[in-house]
N, C-alpha and C positions, 0 to 999 in steps of 0.2 A: 162336091166331092171329086169330080173333074178340075177345079180349080188349086184345091188341095195337091192333087198329083200332079197338074203344073210346077207349084211351086217348089215341090218337093223335087222334083225332073231339075228346075232353076238351080238351085241350090246345089244338086250332084253336080251340075256341068261348072258352076262355080268354083266346086274344090277340089275338080279335077285339072281346072286351069291353073291355079294356084298353088298346089300342093305339090302335083310332078313327083319326078325321080328324088329319093334323097340321095345324097353324095354328102361322103364321109372327107371334107377337106383338113386333113391333119398332114401334118410330114414331122418325122422321127428322124434324129440325128442321132450319131452315135458315135462312141472315138474311131477313128480316121476318114469319118466323112469331111470330103472334098467338093469345095463349089469356089467359081469365081462371081466378084462385084464389081460393078462401074457403078458410080454415084455420079452424079451432080446437081451441087447447090449453088443458088443464085439467090443475092439479098442486095434490099435496095432500101433505106426510109433517112430517120434522123434519131438523131440522140442531144438530150440536152446532159450536160457534162454535170457533178455539183461545185456547185460555185462556193465561195469561200464567205465566211458571213459577212451580211450588209452587201453583198454585190448580187448581180443579176447574170447569169449564163447565159449564150446565145448559144440558140440550137444548131449542131452541125450534122450534116449530109456524111451517109457513110453507104457504100457500095461494095463488092463483092461476091467473089465466086472459088469454087473450090472443085478440082476434080481428082476422082480416085479413082484405082484400079487395079484389085489384088486378089491372088488367089490364096485360099484359108482351108486350113486344115484342123479339124477338131481335135485336140489332145486331152482333153478330160470332158467328161458331164456327170452331174452333181446322180443322187442316188433319187432325185424330184425329178428328173430330167432335165437339168438346167444346165446348158454349157456354160462353164468355167473356167475354160483354158484350151488357148487356141495358135496355132504356129500361121502366122502368113506374110506374104513375101510382095510384098509392093513394088507394082510394076511400073506406077505414078501418083504418087499427094502432092500436090501442089496446090497451096490456098493465095488467093491475094485480096487485097482490100485496101481502099479509100478511103480513106477517115479524113475530115475535115481539109479535102485536098490533097493529102499528105499517102501518097501509097506506102502499101506493105507487103511482102511477098516471102514464103516459107512454101521451101520444098524439103523432101526428107530426102537427106544425103543419101549418097551410092553406096557407102560402104553399113549402114545400116538397114539398109531396105527388108532386112530379114526382122519380126519379128515377133515377139511373144507376148500375147494378149491373157493376162489375168483378169478374169472376169469378178469386181468384189461387190454385192448389191448391186447397186445401179450405174456403177462406176467402171469403167476397164485401166487397169496397170499395164503397162506397155515396158519391157526391156526388149534389146537386143543382142542377143548372141554373140555380136559381131563386132560391138562397139559401144559406147555410152551416147545413150539422146540427151540434145538439149530439151532444157523445157518447153521452148516451144513444137518440138515435135510430139514432145509426150502430151503435151494442152490440144493437139491436133487429133492425136488418135484419142483423148479422153472424150473428147466432146463428140467423136466421130457416130456415125448409129453403128451397134452393132446389132449384125443382121439375125443369129438366133435370137434374139428379144424380141424380133416383130412377130413371129408364128404366133406371137399369144393376140393376133389380131384374129386368127383364125377359130373356127369356132371350134367349144369342145364334144360337141356331139354331132352328129349327122345333122345335115340343112336341105332343106329345099331351095327355090328360087322364090325368092323375096320373103325368107323368113329373116328376120332380127337378133341383135344380140350384142351384149356390149363387153368394149376389150375390159380384158384388168389395167388397173393402174400400171403394172409393169409394162405395158405396150405401149401408155399414153407417156409415161414418163420417158420411155427410149426416145420418142419421137419430140418429145418438148425438153429434155434437161431437165425439167423439173425433178426437186430433190423433194418435196414436198408437195401434195394437192389438196386444195382446201375444198373445192367445189370443180364440178363437171366432170365430165368423162366422156371415150368416144363411143360412139352406137355405129355399128356393121349391119350390113344389109348385103345378103346375097343374092345379086343383081340379077349377071345374067351368067351365060356360058356362050365364048366368043371360041373364033378358030381365028389362029397366028402364026404362018406360018406351020402350018398340019400341026400345030400345036391348038390341045382343046384347053382355054382357061378360064376358071371359075372365077368371074371378076366379081368382087368383094369392096364395094362403096364405105366409106366411113365419113364421121364431123362431128363435131364435137366444138364445145367453150371449153375453158379450163382453166380455172384461177390457181394461183400457187405460191409456193418458193423457189425461186430459182437462184443462180450462182450471184446475180445482181440485186437480189431482192424480191419483192413482190411485182409477180406479172402476171399476163392475163394473155393465153393462146388461143386463137381460132383457127382450127384446121380442117380439110376439106380434101379428101383423094382419094386414090383407090389401091389396091393389088390384086396381084393376080394371082391363082394357085392352080400350076400345071397337074391336068388331070392323069397325066399318063407316066410324068416324073416324078410324081406326089412331092413335090415341093414346093413352095413359095418363090413365085418368079421375076417379079418385079412391084415395085409399087413409085407410085407418084402422088406427089401432095403439094397443096399450097396451103399457105397459111399468113395469119399475119400476127406479128409479137408483138404488145403494149407493156410498154417499163413502166410502172407505177409508181409514184413517191410515198412518201409516209403517210399522207392524206389522201394520197389511194386515184390522185391525180397521174394524166397520163406525161412520163418523162421522158418520152422516147415510144417512136412505132418502125417496124422493122418487116417488110414484106418478104415473104422465100417462097422460091420454088428448090423441089428438090424431085430429081428421078433415078430411080435405081434400079437396074438390071441385073438378075444373077442368075448363072448358068452352073449345071454339075461338070462342065468341063473343065480342067485345069491346065497348064503348060509351063510350070514354075517349077524347076529340076529341084529347087532349095528345100522345095519342103517335102521331099521322097525321103525314104530312108538312108539310100546311099549318101543324102549329103550331108546328113543327121550324127555321120560317125562321130564321136570326140567332142561333138556338141551337146553344151549343157544350155539345156531345157529350163533348170529347175533355178530361181532368183536367188542370187546371193549378194553378200558386201559388193562384190567387184564387178559384176554384170550389170545392177543396177543401178551405180553411178551413173552422174549427169553430166555432159560438158557445160562448161559457161567458157563463152568465144568474143571476145571485145574486140572485132579488128580496130577499130576506133581508137580503144585504149591502149592496143596491142599486148593484151593477158589475154592466156587460157590456160581450164584447170581442172578436178575433178574433185564432183564432190558426193557425199551419200545425202539419199534421199529427207533426212531428218533436217538438214539445213535446205534453206531457201534462201537466195538473192534479196535481201529488204531494202539496197539501197546505192547507188551509183553516183559518188560526189566526184568531181573532179578527176584526181586518179584513182581514188580508193574504189571498193569493191567491201560493202559488206555483208556479212552474211549473218544468219540467225537459226535459232528453232522456236517452234513454240513452247518450249520452256524456258527462254528466255536467256540461252546460251549467245554469247556473238564469236564472230571473227571478221577482222580485219586484213585486206592485203590491200599496201598502198604499193603504187609503182612508182620509179625515181629515174631519172637519166643513172648511166655510170658516175657522174662527177659528184653524186649527192648519195651514193648507195653509203652505209654506212656498217662501218665491222661491225662482228659479231659483240664485242666487246661497249663498241662504243653504242650497240643500240641496246645493248644491257643497261647504260650508265642512264641514258636518255629516260626508257623504261620506269626503272627506278624514281628517277627524279619524278615522273608524269604523276605513281603513284604517289608518292609523296605530295605533291602539289592537291591531290584528290582528296587526303586528310586518310588515304588509306594506312594500314598498318603492316610494313612488310616485314611475315614471319621468317621465310626462309628465299634464300636465292643458291641456285642453281647454275655454276660454272658454264661457259658456253662448250657445247663440243660440236664436232664434225661428224655429220652425218653422213655427207655425200659427198664424193669428189670431184666429178664433172656431171653437170656443171654442179659447181660450191653449193650447199647447203649445211649452214651453221642454225643449230637451236641453242635454246636455255629456257629456264624457266623461274616461275618467282610465285611464293604462295605468301596470299596476304589478307587482310582482314579490311571491309570496305562496308561501312553505314551496318554492321554487326553479319554480315555476309561474306564464308570462308569460300573466297576464290582460289581457284589454279588460275594463272597463266602461263600459257606456251608461246614462245616467240620463234622465230627463224628470219632466216636473214639469207636469200639465192643472191649471185651474182650472174648474169648471164651476159652475153653478145649483146650490145645494144642496151642494155639499161638490168634493173632488176626489181626484187622484191622483195620489201617486209610483210611476216604476217603476224598477226598478233591475234589469241585467241584466250577469251573469257572463259571460264568455264567453272562450274560450280562443283566442290567438294563434297559430291553425294556419290551412290551406288555407280551411278555409271560415269563415273570419270575416266575409267581406266579404258574405257570404250570412247570416251566422247576425244581421250588422247591420240586415239590409235587414228581416228579420224581427221583430226587436226593436222595430225606429219602427213598423213596421206593426200592433205590437201596443198600442203606446202610440199611435199616432194612431185607433184604433179603440174605446180607452176610453171608453164611456157613464157619467157619475154616471146613475142612474135613479130615484132619490129622496133626499130631503134627508136627507142624513148629522150624526146628531147621537155625541156621546161615546158608549162603550158602555158607563157606568157612569150615564148618564139615562136608558137606557132600560129601559123597563118590564116 
């Protein structure tokens, strides 16, 4: 009897030690919630590029870092509490990478530091109400960590020190950029309460190995880190993560290994007037065909232009830039020196001859017309049938100081033709020659 009483007493002591006071570690984000985020990422590793048939690729080294500092304001929260739209002003967004000894850098340009972020599923779709973004700028934001999604690391119910839980797949995807998780999860544990700069922080550890499909195919992520919840301010205040990413080939063998570190701090203090009401009068924060257009700026080739997001730059070939859409539309921009620029009528004859050589049936030809006087832009169209497909071909010629460009759009004659033609003309109108163009054979 005495022994039993001692055992019960001992168990009571253990329960008292492990249970403790329960804490509610949850943050409520509402419309107009504002916060500042500072983040640094460092990576190092190696990759094996895809090899040509019958050849073996050599593994190359990669290393890089990114520095991001921004104030953000929440603009929309869905009925389920998920943040789906924010307004962000970036004080700094700089990316640096060295791949196979070749340095690459990207910084968000001064004119587009204010961004609207649309959250769709697991990805972010940004645009700037102040000007067009480049694909590199869009991709940098798209692959960035979306802080509201990290709240999934927090427990869904009150917990005591030592309690454990599993983070939902949404939080794991946000930390890994996995499009699909085949196996694995992030295990979380309420580790302790620490005091930092007179703030009480609940420290949560997490770790896990996740296999799935990423943007580059099969991949395995091994993660370990912690996040801290500010008990007084009731918000997620910091996150630190170390991880290893293994890129896998079709056979499941390692094709690359990247080690990375992420350090993120967050506060509720913001200093950017650009996200306040006074700075937003007359600013369009809803996406449309104009403010979501993208900028292509090739300083080496000497051309820049704007294009709608259904289009993407498929290839750059010498003096030509080819655009395409996922459903097979195509557009080709050819940059030429002044001496090589054709008139609209000469370009019409050349285009019609080319179509005939391709065994196309020319159904209708539309006479060249002047679309714009300065800088001059002429356009014409040809209806044709090639390999059983009815095509609408729109052509443009612009002669500018230092050179010019011809634009040829190959469009399907379907229900979207009118919209596609408007987009092709908008691209042609936006083409700017940025430096004197000389024949490639004369370049040093």
